[in-house]
Structure formats: C-alpha cells, structure tokens
gemmi code that builds the backbone of each chain (N, CA, C; Angstrom):
import gemmi

chains = {
    "A": [
        ("GLY", (144.143, 24.783, 291.551), (143.474, 26.029, 291.783), (142.497, 26.461, 290.745)),
        ("ILE", (141.793, 27.484, 290.925), (140.729, 27.892, 290.130), (141.270, 28.338, 288.758)),
        ("GLN", (140.472, 27.995, 287.731), (140.915, 28.230, 286.330), (139.888, 29.454, 285.805)),
        ("VAL", (140.482, 30.359, 285.150), (139.759, 31.531, 284.620), (140.078, 31.569, 283.044)),
        ("GLU", (138.855, 31.470, 282.345), (139.029, 31.491, 280.845), (138.251, 32.712, 280.252)),
        ("GLN", (138.895, 33.410, 279.444), (138.224, 34.524, 278.729), (138.108, 34.383, 277.303)),
        ("SER", (136.991, 34.834, 276.693), (136.786, 34.738, 275.318), (135.978, 35.948, 274.775)),
        ("PRO", (136.257, 36.406, 273.488), (137.298, 35.797, 272.610), (138.701, 36.280, 273.019)),
        ("PRO", (139.734, 35.652, 272.578), (141.052, 36.193, 272.847), (141.364, 37.556, 272.139)),
        ("ASP", (140.764, 37.650, 270.971), (140.979, 38.873, 270.178), (139.681, 39.326, 269.599)),
        ("LEU", (139.423, 40.713, 269.512), (138.221, 41.214, 268.956), (138.610, 42.522, 268.275)),
        ("ILE", (138.168, 42.641, 267.113), (138.327, 43.881, 266.298), (136.909, 44.436, 265.901)),
        ("LEU", (136.803, 45.707, 266.257), (135.571, 46.408, 266.058), (135.709, 47.734, 265.324)),
        ("GLN", (134.720, 48.162, 264.589), (134.592, 49.536, 264.117), (134.005, 50.419, 265.222)),
        ("GLU", (134.476, 51.587, 265.237), (133.974, 52.542, 266.186), (132.425, 52.663, 266.090)),
        ("GLY", (131.761, 52.583, 267.311), (130.366, 52.614, 267.272), (129.782, 51.279, 267.517)),
        ("ALA", (130.456, 50.255, 267.338), (129.845, 48.879, 267.464), (129.881, 48.564, 268.935)),
        ("ASN", (128.978, 47.514, 269.261), (128.859, 46.926, 270.553), (129.584, 45.555, 270.722)),
        ("SER", (130.016, 45.193, 271.844), (130.686, 44.044, 272.072), (130.389, 43.381, 273.413)),
        ("THR", (130.585, 42.082, 273.502), (130.476, 41.276, 274.708), (131.646, 40.455, 274.968)),
        ("LEU", (132.269, 40.544, 276.083), (133.326, 39.799, 276.519), (133.027, 38.866, 277.576)),
        ("ARG", (133.428, 37.637, 277.576), (133.014, 36.670, 278.513), (134.211, 36.152, 279.369)),
        ("CYS", (133.834, 35.803, 280.561), (134.771, 35.219, 281.581), (134.144, 34.167, 282.149)),
        ("ASN", (134.743, 32.830, 282.051), (134.186, 31.657, 282.739), (135.247, 31.307, 283.811)),
        ("PHE", (134.667, 30.833, 284.960), (135.557, 30.312, 286.066), (135.186, 29.038, 286.585)),
        ("SER", (136.091, 28.370, 287.071), (135.822, 26.813, 287.325), (135.407, 26.496, 288.732)),
        ("ASP", (135.314, 27.472, 289.621), (134.881, 27.212, 290.997), (134.113, 28.503, 291.573)),
        ("SER", (133.535, 28.351, 292.604), (132.739, 29.471, 293.199), (133.737, 30.597, 293.576)),
        ("VAL", (133.386, 31.811, 293.580), (134.373, 32.907, 293.809), (133.745, 33.895, 294.855)),
        ("ASN", (134.633, 34.496, 295.597), (134.251, 35.537, 296.550), (134.263, 36.863, 295.888)),
        ("ASN", (134.957, 37.101, 294.898), (135.062, 38.398, 294.323), (135.418, 38.184, 292.756)),
        ("LEU", (134.956, 39.119, 291.982), (135.383, 39.125, 290.573), (135.467, 40.595, 290.156)),
        ("GLN", (136.638, 40.943, 289.622), (136.852, 42.244, 288.969), (137.167, 42.252, 287.539)),
        ("TRP", (136.794, 43.179, 286.809), (137.023, 43.476, 285.467), (138.050, 44.665, 285.485)),
        ("PHE", (139.127, 44.495, 284.618), (140.067, 45.590, 284.454), (140.368, 45.747, 282.937)),
        ("HIS", (140.693, 47.080, 282.587), (141.060, 47.414, 281.349), (142.621, 47.797, 281.391)),
        ("GLN", (143.417, 47.051, 280.640), (144.838, 47.448, 280.601), (145.214, 48.340, 279.440)),
        ("ASN", (145.554, 49.564, 279.578), (145.875, 50.465, 278.485), (147.171, 50.188, 277.840)),
        ("PRO", (147.481, 50.747, 276.708), (148.734, 50.382, 276.031), (149.958, 50.630, 276.893)),
        ("TRP", (149.900, 51.399, 277.972), (151.083, 51.638, 278.759), (151.257, 50.686, 279.886)),
        ("GLY", (150.315, 49.748, 280.037), (150.345, 48.794, 281.065), (149.535, 49.004, 282.349)),
        ("GLN", (148.957, 50.125, 282.338), (148.098, 50.446, 283.551), (146.864, 49.653, 283.635)),
        ("LEU", (146.672, 49.012, 284.756), (145.325, 48.208, 284.900), (144.388, 49.154, 285.609)),
        ("ILE", (143.229, 49.442, 284.982), (142.259, 50.290, 285.418), (141.068, 49.525, 285.913)),
        ("ASN", (140.620, 49.718, 287.134), (139.457, 48.985, 287.671), (138.144, 49.450, 287.001)),
        ("LEU", (137.416, 48.451, 286.349), (136.180, 48.770, 285.784), (135.027, 48.386, 286.675)),
        ("PHE", (134.996, 47.174, 287.085), (133.910, 46.725, 288.011), (134.468, 45.734, 289.151)),
        ("TYR", (133.785, 45.964, 290.263), (133.906, 44.873, 291.279), (132.538, 44.273, 291.311)),
        ("ILE", (132.489, 43.004, 290.829), (131.045, 42.462, 290.535), (131.102, 40.894, 290.901)),
        ("PRO", (130.941, 40.509, 292.148), (130.844, 39.080, 292.513), (129.526, 38.444, 292.122)),
        ("SER", (128.478, 39.307, 291.967), (127.234, 38.836, 291.444), (126.403, 40.012, 291.063)),
        ("GLY", (125.439, 39.708, 290.198), (124.451, 40.769, 289.731), (124.919, 41.550, 288.578)),
        ("THR", (124.293, 42.719, 288.392), (124.660, 43.549, 287.205), (125.030, 44.923, 287.684)),
        ("LYS", (125.980, 45.520, 287.011), (126.364, 46.884, 287.365), (126.495, 47.713, 286.000)),
        ("GLN", (126.320, 49.038, 286.032), (126.558, 49.809, 284.781), (127.376, 50.982, 285.138)),
        ("ASN", (128.254, 51.383, 284.213), (128.970, 52.622, 284.357), (129.104, 53.192, 282.973)),
        ("GLY", (128.225, 54.133, 282.611), (128.265, 54.808, 281.288), (127.984, 53.749, 280.177)),
        ("ARG", (129.033, 53.752, 279.320), (128.775, 52.738, 278.147), (129.120, 51.287, 278.492)),
        ("LEU", (129.713, 51.078, 279.700), (130.062, 49.765, 280.097), (129.043, 49.198, 281.103)),
        ("SER", (128.843, 47.941, 281.008), (128.076, 47.310, 282.064), (128.736, 45.824, 282.186)),
        ("ALA", (128.355, 45.189, 283.332), (128.818, 43.779, 283.639), (127.724, 43.174, 284.384)),
        ("THR", (127.710, 41.769, 284.096), (126.773, 40.874, 284.737), (127.703, 39.664, 285.195)),
        ("THR", (127.447, 39.291, 286.480), (128.110, 37.979, 286.866), (126.887, 37.079, 287.364)),
        ("VAL", (126.885, 35.875, 286.863), (126.010, 34.824, 287.243), (126.773, 33.743, 288.096)),
        ("ALA", (126.821, 34.079, 289.362), (127.931, 33.245, 290.246), (127.444, 31.742, 290.199)),
        ("THR", (126.190, 31.474, 290.146), (125.698, 30.019, 290.193), (126.170, 29.379, 288.836)),
        ("GLU", (126.276, 29.997, 287.830), (126.672, 29.410, 286.573), (128.167, 29.663, 286.239)),
        ("ARG", (128.858, 30.349, 287.087), (130.265, 30.531, 287.014), (130.700, 31.221, 285.749)),
        ("TYR", (130.010, 32.424, 285.350), (130.575, 33.242, 284.343), (130.127, 34.603, 284.624)),
        ("SER", (130.936, 35.537, 283.932), (130.598, 36.949, 283.967), (130.789, 37.514, 282.539)),
        ("LEU", (130.045, 38.638, 282.228), (129.936, 39.168, 280.890), (130.228, 40.685, 281.064)),
        ("LEU", (131.113, 41.178, 280.192), (131.351, 42.669, 280.083), (130.802, 43.083, 278.839)),
        ("TYR", (129.914, 44.170, 278.885), (129.357, 44.661, 277.680), (129.881, 46.050, 277.416)),
        ("ILE", (130.372, 46.351, 276.165), (130.860, 47.662, 275.809), (129.849, 48.141, 274.618)),
        ("SER", (129.294, 49.191, 274.878), (128.337, 49.837, 273.849), (128.987, 50.984, 273.167)),
        ("SER", (128.581, 51.178, 271.977), (129.101, 52.365, 271.167), (130.580, 52.582, 271.394)),
        ("SER", (131.347, 51.592, 271.040), (132.765, 51.500, 271.342), (133.435, 52.738, 270.675)),
        ("GLN", (134.536, 53.254, 271.378), (135.460, 54.328, 270.901), (136.815, 53.697, 270.807)),
        ("THR", (137.685, 54.442, 270.015), (139.022, 53.945, 269.837), (139.791, 54.021, 271.206)),
        ("THR", (139.406, 54.864, 272.103), (140.021, 54.806, 273.462), (139.612, 53.521, 274.287)),
        ("ASP", (138.709, 52.814, 273.820), (138.366, 51.482, 274.483), (139.338, 50.408, 274.176)),
        ("SER", (140.267, 50.604, 273.146), (141.220, 49.621, 272.785), (142.162, 49.329, 274.013)),
        ("GLY", (142.612, 47.976, 273.967), (143.451, 47.545, 275.062), (143.054, 46.118, 275.465)),
        ("VAL", (143.610, 45.702, 276.405), (143.371, 44.270, 276.948), (142.443, 44.349, 278.112)),
        ("TYR", (141.362, 43.532, 278.102), (140.345, 43.428, 279.171), (140.607, 42.036, 279.970)),
        ("PHE", (140.844, 42.218, 281.260), (141.089, 41.209, 282.150), (139.919, 40.957, 283.066)),
        ("CYS", (139.612, 39.721, 283.444), (138.800, 39.292, 284.450), (139.672, 38.595, 285.517)),
        ("ALA", (139.362, 38.909, 286.744), (140.207, 38.414, 287.764), (139.282, 37.922, 289.050)),
        ("VAL", (139.693, 36.811, 289.721), (138.796, 36.418, 290.665), (139.485, 36.098, 291.996)),
        ("LEU", (138.782, 36.152, 293.206), (139.305, 35.631, 294.414), (138.424, 34.429, 294.722)),
        ("SER", (139.035, 33.460, 295.092), (138.199, 32.212, 295.364), (138.842, 31.445, 296.614)),
        ("GLY", (137.946, 30.413, 297.018), (138.367, 29.524, 298.017), (138.644, 30.307, 299.315)),
        ("GLY", (139.710, 29.938, 300.015), (140.098, 30.553, 301.230), (140.947, 31.756, 301.114)),
        ("SER", (141.155, 32.070, 299.797), (142.128, 33.230, 299.639), (141.356, 34.559, 299.603)),
        ("ASN", (141.819, 35.509, 300.357), (141.208, 36.812, 300.326), (142.129, 37.884, 299.795)),
        ("TYR", (143.230, 37.316, 299.076), (144.327, 38.232, 298.629), (144.819, 37.896, 297.187)),
        ("LYS", (144.689, 36.670, 296.819), (145.330, 36.289, 295.563), (144.318, 36.408, 294.479)),
        ("LEU", (144.501, 37.400, 293.637), (143.612, 37.447, 292.499), (144.237, 36.569, 291.366)),
        ("THR", (143.330, 35.679, 290.770), (143.687, 34.909, 289.644), (143.099, 35.544, 288.436)),
        ("PHE", (144.004, 35.762, 287.379), (143.567, 36.466, 286.143), (143.332, 35.460, 285.058)),
        ("GLY", (142.419, 35.847, 284.190), (142.526, 35.159, 282.793), (143.562, 35.738, 281.972)),
        ("LYS", (143.599, 35.127, 280.718), (144.665, 35.647, 279.776), (144.267, 36.904, 279.112)),
        ("GLY", (142.966, 37.320, 279.208), (142.616, 38.690, 278.688), (141.945, 38.570, 277.328)),
        ("THR", (141.368, 39.524, 276.924), (140.767, 39.805, 275.631), (141.351, 41.053, 275.031)),
        ("LEU", (141.980, 41.001, 273.911), (142.621, 42.164, 273.243), (141.592, 42.764, 272.402)),
        ("LEU", (141.115, 43.982, 272.620), (140.140, 44.644, 271.870), (140.801, 45.738, 271.055)),
        ("THR", (140.598, 45.802, 269.793), (141.000, 46.822, 268.919), (139.770, 47.479, 268.265)),
        ("VAL", (139.675, 48.805, 268.532), (138.534, 49.635, 267.972), (139.160, 50.561, 266.966)),
        ("ASN", (138.724, 50.264, 265.688), (139.294, 51.100, 264.591), (138.325, 52.264, 264.320)),
        ("PRO", (139.013, 53.397, 263.900), (138.075, 54.589, 263.543), (137.270, 54.377, 262.293)),
    ],
    "B": [
        ("GLU", (142.910, 62.060, 296.573), (143.368, 60.713, 296.920), (144.551, 60.339, 296.078)),
        ("THR", (145.700, 60.004, 296.597), (146.804, 59.624, 295.736), (146.596, 58.211, 295.368)),
        ("GLY", (146.931, 57.933, 294.134), (146.879, 56.552, 293.684), (148.082, 55.700, 293.976)),
        ("VAL", (148.173, 54.547, 293.467), (149.331, 53.635, 293.670), (150.461, 54.135, 292.690)),
        ("THR", (151.684, 54.396, 293.217), (152.729, 54.710, 292.424), (153.914, 53.635, 292.552)),
        ("GLN", (154.771, 53.509, 291.369), (155.699, 52.530, 291.345), (156.949, 53.227, 290.695)),
        ("SER", (158.183, 52.766, 291.190), (159.325, 53.204, 290.599), (160.387, 52.075, 290.510)),
        ("PRO", (161.347, 52.077, 289.515), (161.260, 52.958, 288.401), (160.152, 52.513, 287.318)),
        ("THR", (160.075, 53.258, 286.325), (159.139, 52.885, 285.256), (159.653, 51.688, 284.346)),
        ("HIS", (161.027, 51.796, 284.105), (161.741, 50.900, 283.294), (163.048, 50.470, 283.818)),
        ("LEU", (163.511, 49.353, 283.535), (164.741, 48.959, 284.162), (165.391, 47.807, 283.216)),
        ("ILE", (166.743, 47.935, 283.015), (167.423, 47.001, 282.331), (168.460, 46.334, 283.149)),
        ("LYS", (168.559, 45.048, 283.213), (169.646, 44.349, 284.125), (170.185, 43.211, 283.326)),
        ("THR", (171.248, 42.750, 283.741), (171.877, 41.563, 283.151), (171.671, 40.364, 284.026)),
        ("ARG", (171.658, 39.253, 283.439), (171.443, 37.918, 284.133), (172.439, 37.753, 285.419)),
        ("GLY", (171.891, 37.383, 286.482), (172.747, 37.204, 287.659), (172.613, 38.373, 288.620)),
        ("GLN", (172.221, 39.551, 288.093), (172.193, 40.702, 288.944), (170.928, 40.630, 289.970)),
        ("GLN", (170.931, 41.690, 290.771), (169.757, 41.834, 291.726), (169.092, 43.124, 291.329)),
        ("VAL", (167.745, 43.056, 291.705), (167.045, 44.312, 291.424), (165.918, 44.512, 292.596)),
        ("THR", (165.694, 45.785, 292.796), (164.717, 46.297, 293.776), (163.733, 47.236, 293.082)),
        ("LEU", (162.490, 46.844, 293.238), (161.341, 47.718, 292.724), (160.554, 48.167, 293.869)),
        ("ARG", (159.993, 49.327, 293.741), (159.328, 50.135, 294.859), (157.854, 50.496, 294.485)),
        ("CYS", (157.079, 50.489, 295.626), (155.647, 50.675, 295.368), (155.158, 51.523, 296.572)),
        ("SER", (154.393, 52.676, 296.299), (153.688, 53.359, 297.267), (152.235, 53.112, 297.218)),
        ("SER", (151.573, 52.692, 298.256), (150.243, 52.272, 298.271), (149.334, 53.602, 298.102)),
        ("GLN", (148.038, 53.370, 297.742), (147.112, 54.384, 297.632), (146.842, 54.804, 299.182)),
        ("SER", (146.583, 56.151, 299.228), (146.401, 56.583, 300.718), (145.173, 55.913, 301.293)),
        ("GLY", (145.353, 55.545, 302.532), (144.285, 54.774, 303.307), (144.313, 53.271, 303.119)),
        ("HIS", (145.253, 52.811, 302.298), (145.467, 51.307, 302.106), (146.648, 50.769, 302.820)),
        ("ASN", (146.455, 49.590, 303.527), (147.443, 49.067, 304.421), (148.012, 47.671, 303.885)),
        ("THR", (147.579, 47.343, 302.668), (148.004, 46.049, 302.129), (148.503, 46.175, 300.739)),
        ("VAL", (149.626, 45.500, 300.439), (150.316, 45.616, 299.147), (150.506, 44.204, 298.491)),
        ("SER", (150.165, 44.090, 297.302), (150.341, 42.812, 296.612), (151.180, 43.083, 295.336)),
        ("TRP", (151.947, 42.104, 295.045), (152.837, 42.187, 293.809), (152.511, 41.126, 292.799)),
        ("TYR", (152.545, 41.452, 291.574), (152.173, 40.551, 290.482), (153.195, 40.757, 289.303)),
        ("GLN", (153.443, 39.523, 288.674), (154.336, 39.571, 287.442), (153.511, 39.296, 286.272)),
        ("GLN", (153.683, 40.100, 285.197), (152.928, 39.896, 284.060), (153.942, 39.719, 282.890)),
        ("ALA", (153.999, 38.608, 282.334), (154.890, 38.274, 281.195), (154.083, 38.699, 279.970)),
        ("LEU", (154.778, 38.941, 278.888), (154.216, 39.282, 277.601), (153.045, 38.408, 277.145)),
        ("GLY", (151.961, 38.972, 276.996), (150.838, 38.188, 276.331), (150.076, 37.346, 277.410)),
        ("GLN", (150.398, 37.545, 278.662), (149.745, 36.768, 279.707), (149.055, 37.708, 280.708)),
        ("GLY", (148.233, 37.129, 281.523), (147.614, 37.777, 282.613), (148.634, 37.861, 283.746)),
        ("PRO", (148.349, 38.945, 284.659), (149.331, 38.952, 285.876), (149.187, 37.689, 286.729)),
        ("GLN", (150.427, 37.364, 287.329), (150.399, 36.252, 288.189), (150.836, 36.690, 289.572)),
        ("PHE", (150.183, 36.257, 290.581), (150.408, 36.743, 291.992), (151.783, 36.203, 292.488)),
        ("ILE", (152.535, 37.174, 293.062), (153.870, 36.855, 293.587), (153.642, 36.710, 295.149)),
        ("PHE", (153.340, 37.857, 295.836), (152.893, 37.683, 297.299), (152.309, 39.014, 297.712)),
        ("GLN", (151.782, 38.944, 298.946), (151.079, 40.116, 299.633), (151.805, 40.404, 300.910)),
        ("TYR", (151.697, 41.773, 301.289), (152.289, 42.109, 302.605), (151.209, 42.961, 303.333)),
        ("TYR", (151.074, 42.674, 304.608), (150.138, 43.427, 305.514), (150.883, 43.424, 306.874)),
        ("ARG", (150.824, 44.542, 307.517), (151.465, 44.833, 308.796), (152.919, 44.351, 308.676)),
        ("GLU", (153.641, 44.663, 307.563), (154.996, 44.442, 307.361), (155.307, 43.035, 307.428)),
        ("GLU", (154.426, 42.140, 307.240), (154.697, 40.717, 307.087), (154.098, 40.065, 305.808)),
        ("GLU", (154.604, 39.065, 305.405), (154.141, 38.363, 304.165), (152.799, 37.729, 304.556)),
        ("ASN", (151.800, 37.918, 303.772), (150.526, 37.558, 304.138), (149.924, 36.408, 303.152)),
        ("GLY", (150.749, 35.997, 302.259), (150.474, 34.972, 301.197), (151.340, 35.053, 300.080)),
        ("ARG", (151.656, 33.897, 299.511), (152.593, 33.826, 298.493), (152.130, 32.948, 297.307)),
        ("GLY", (152.522, 33.269, 296.124), (152.144, 32.486, 294.918), (153.335, 31.524, 294.620)),
        ("ASN", (153.285, 30.978, 293.449), (154.317, 29.941, 293.145), (155.551, 30.550, 292.504)),
        ("PHE", (156.222, 31.355, 293.340), (157.555, 31.902, 292.962), (158.650, 31.471, 293.885)),
        ("PRO", (159.869, 31.411, 293.396), (161.083, 30.885, 294.210), (161.372, 31.861, 295.201)),
        ("PRO", (162.210, 31.556, 296.249), (162.630, 32.374, 297.382), (163.456, 33.538, 296.896)),
        ("ARG", (164.072, 33.488, 295.649), (164.780, 34.666, 295.336), (163.988, 35.849, 295.003)),
        ("PHE", (162.614, 35.678, 294.952), (161.729, 36.753, 294.993), (161.341, 37.047, 296.508)),
        ("SER", (161.729, 38.243, 296.963), (161.369, 38.553, 298.326), (160.963, 39.977, 298.448)),
        ("GLY", (160.321, 40.313, 299.509), (159.747, 41.695, 299.682), (159.829, 42.175, 301.101)),
        ("LEU", (159.439, 43.492, 301.160), (159.384, 44.185, 302.447), (158.147, 45.129, 302.317)),
        ("GLN", (157.613, 45.435, 303.535), (156.677, 46.494, 303.691), (157.043, 47.374, 304.805)),
        ("PHE", (157.025, 48.644, 304.650), (157.417, 49.620, 305.603), (156.271, 50.147, 306.488)),
        ("PRO", (156.672, 50.862, 307.557), (155.508, 51.376, 308.407), (154.512, 52.224, 307.742)),
        ("ASN", (155.025, 52.960, 306.609), (154.070, 53.784, 305.932), (153.316, 53.075, 304.937)),
        ("TYR", (153.419, 51.685, 304.897), (152.601, 50.887, 303.904), (153.319, 50.655, 302.586)),
        ("SER", (154.378, 51.462, 302.292), (155.062, 51.307, 301.028), (155.771, 49.930, 301.035)),
        ("SER", (156.177, 49.448, 299.825), (156.637, 48.097, 299.742), (157.847, 48.073, 298.777)),
        ("GLU", (158.714, 47.082, 298.887), (159.773, 46.755, 297.831), (159.605, 45.316, 297.374)),
        ("LEU", (159.864, 45.091, 296.250), (160.094, 43.711, 295.661), (161.422, 43.581, 295.314)),
        ("ASN", (162.171, 42.570, 295.765), (163.595, 42.281, 295.465), (163.699, 40.950, 294.735)),
        ("VAL", (164.461, 40.966, 293.731), (164.682, 39.642, 292.999), (166.212, 39.514, 292.806)),
        ("ASN", (166.701, 38.431, 293.382), (168.101, 38.035, 293.262), (168.292, 37.121, 292.135)),
        ("ALA", (169.674, 37.106, 291.791), (170.110, 36.182, 290.684), (169.133, 36.149, 289.548)),
        ("LEU", (169.030, 37.330, 288.812), (168.024, 37.543, 287.714), (168.265, 36.520, 286.683)),
        ("GLU", (167.140, 36.009, 286.132), (167.051, 35.111, 284.920), (166.400, 35.741, 283.840)),
        ("LEU", (166.783, 35.345, 282.650), (166.164, 35.956, 281.399), (164.596, 35.916, 281.484)),
        ("ASP", (164.024, 34.872, 282.138), (162.483, 34.802, 282.225), (161.887, 35.669, 283.242)),
        ("ASP", (162.785, 36.367, 283.963), (162.314, 37.390, 284.991), (161.794, 38.669, 284.106)),
        ("SER", (162.151, 38.732, 282.925), (161.804, 39.903, 282.128), (160.198, 39.978, 282.004)),
        ("ALA", (159.623, 41.114, 282.501), (158.304, 41.154, 282.624), (157.784, 42.560, 283.206)),
        ("LEU", (156.532, 42.628, 283.211), (155.966, 43.936, 283.766), (155.538, 43.544, 285.247)),
        ("TYR", (156.049, 44.259, 286.232), (155.825, 44.107, 287.647), (154.824, 45.008, 288.066)),
        ("LEU", (153.724, 44.503, 288.649), (152.627, 45.420, 289.089), (152.361, 45.263, 290.494)),
        ("CYS", (152.212, 46.327, 291.174), (151.926, 46.489, 292.584), (150.517, 46.945, 292.689)),
        ("ALA", (149.738, 46.286, 293.659), (148.289, 46.797, 293.959), (148.213, 46.916, 295.449)),
        ("SER", (147.327, 47.971, 295.731), (147.120, 48.158, 297.178), (145.649, 47.965, 297.458)),
        ("SER", (145.378, 47.734, 298.751), (143.912, 47.565, 299.179), (143.899, 47.747, 300.674)),
        ("ARG", (142.650, 47.781, 301.178), (142.490, 47.902, 302.620), (142.245, 46.412, 303.155)),
        ("GLN", (142.933, 45.989, 304.152), (142.685, 44.719, 304.694), (141.252, 44.439, 305.044)),
        ("GLY", (140.655, 43.351, 304.479), (139.274, 42.986, 304.655), (138.409, 43.566, 303.554)),
        ("GLU", (138.985, 44.431, 302.612), (138.276, 44.826, 301.449), (138.985, 44.118, 300.321)),
        ("GLU", (138.196, 43.494, 299.423), (138.731, 42.711, 298.379), (139.060, 43.418, 297.039)),
        ("THR", (138.696, 44.660, 296.913), (139.092, 45.353, 295.640), (140.519, 45.819, 295.686)),
        ("GLN", (141.253, 45.482, 294.701), (142.634, 45.903, 294.682), (142.884, 46.900, 293.529)),
        ("TYR", (143.711, 47.956, 293.831), (144.000, 49.025, 293.006), (145.466, 48.964, 292.483)),
        ("PHE", (145.650, 48.907, 291.119), (147.055, 48.730, 290.597), (147.754, 50.066, 290.195)),
        ("GLY", (149.104, 49.946, 290.432), (149.991, 51.012, 289.883), (150.252, 50.717, 288.483)),
        ("PRO", (151.109, 51.698, 287.905), (151.368, 51.697, 286.427), (152.365, 50.640, 286.036)),
        ("GLY", (153.110, 50.039, 287.070), (154.002, 48.933, 286.795), (155.481, 49.418, 286.512)),
        ("THR", (156.277, 48.364, 286.660), (157.720, 48.538, 286.268), (158.106, 47.546, 285.178)),
        ("ARG", (158.522, 47.968, 284.052), (158.959, 47.003, 282.957), (160.422, 46.752, 283.312)),
        ("LEU", (160.752, 45.407, 283.527), (162.082, 44.957, 283.761), (162.476, 44.016, 282.518)),
        ("LEU", (163.657, 44.347, 282.043), (164.241, 43.627, 280.998), (165.612, 43.029, 281.433)),
        ("VAL", (165.727, 41.676, 281.302), (166.933, 41.081, 281.791), (167.614, 40.508, 280.495)),
        ("LEU", (168.873, 40.997, 280.406), (169.712, 40.703, 279.149), (170.768, 39.583, 279.479)),
    ],
}
model = gemmi.Model(1)
for chain_id, residues in chains.items():
    chain = gemmi.Chain(chain_id)
    for i, (resn, *xyz) in enumerate(residues, 1):
        res = gemmi.Residue()
        res.name, res.seqid = resn, gemmi.SeqId(i, " ")
        for name, pos in zip(("N", "CA", "C"), xyz):
            atom = gemmi.Atom()
            atom.name, atom.element = name, gemmi.Element(name[0])
            atom.pos, atom.b_iso = gemmi.Position(*pos), 0.0
            res.add_atom(atom)
        chain.add_residue(res)
    model.add_chain(chain)
structure = gemmi.Structure()
structure.add_model(model)
structure.setup_entities()
C-alpha cells in the first residue's frame, strides 16, 4: 500500500515564528488532506488539497502531485497552533480509506 | 449544521469484554468510517459503512464489526478485547462520492 512520511517528527517554535511541515507519499493520490489534532484528540480539517496551493488565514498548503509531496506553511505561529499535524491521502482504487502519516508534533512556546 | 458526535468520550474495559462505540454523522452525510489511533501513531482505517453495508475494510480482525442505521448513525463493536485495543477510536463522516472526511472527537478506550 501507499506510504506516507511526514517531517519533521517534532518541531518547537517561539510564538511568532514561521514553519514548514512536509508530507511525502509513495504513489499517486486522488486526495490529500491536512488535519490538526488538538490536545483533546479532535481532528480538525485544515485543507483538502490534491494539487495546487490554498491559503486560509495564517495557514497555506501546496501539493505537487507529480513530485509526490505536500507542504503546510504556518506563519506567525500562536500557542493555539500547538498539537499534531497529520497528512492523509486517498490513493489507488480506494475512495474511502484515508492513509495517514505519523504526524508532526508542533509545540509553540509563548 | 451539526458536526460528527461520538459516545462515550471515555471507556474502561477489562480484557475479554465486549464494547460498543457510537457515532452520529454530520447532517447531510451518508457514509461513516471508523479509525483506530494508538498512542503516538496516525489513525488506522478499520472500515467504512454506506447504505447500511460495509463498503471497505482495513487490516483488522473479524472481532471488529460495525453497523450503520437508516439515519446514517453507526456503531463499532469490538469483541474479546485485548490490551492492544487500547486506543482513541475516531469516526468520520462524508457524502458518498465526495472525498473529504470530517472527524468526530473520538472515544478513548482503555483495556485493563
């Protein structure tokens, strides 16, 4: 099956700093989603981005499907951005099974 | 628009017992997927239900089973609980044919 790798595994920032999270995948994908998991476990949809670039406030994402990677940019980070960020993909003949990476644990210190 | 809800929020069981977890899908959504998230890992797909039938299954044994009801809500049943079943169980809903899935807050299961 498809492999999804995220980097870095851990990231510690000071409030106000910018960061880039990366997601590499081993095969072509039909769908790619970025999620933020808060400390209580809730997975919050950030982007649905199988290709191209999207922006939502301080967050933006770019997926280069031909090169099999996606990037999540966080600008002017805030303490509330802390948590685990997951990349998840739909691939091959599956239109239902999301395959997740192991996530990036982001800690933003005041 | 009502989001995905799950119950209970936390549960403690002992090895060998059975457990039922419940999920109500987001309004307008007819498909429910279940995922298991072990500590420090990403969620793993268990199965998906559409029109009250299993629509796909991940690499989980038959003691993991489910149901979907006419109102699109769903149950996950786990028999003969093992210690390794301790995890966060997440439910996600979507519209059939649309690929974006929306997740509930999860149920934390601890098996002692």
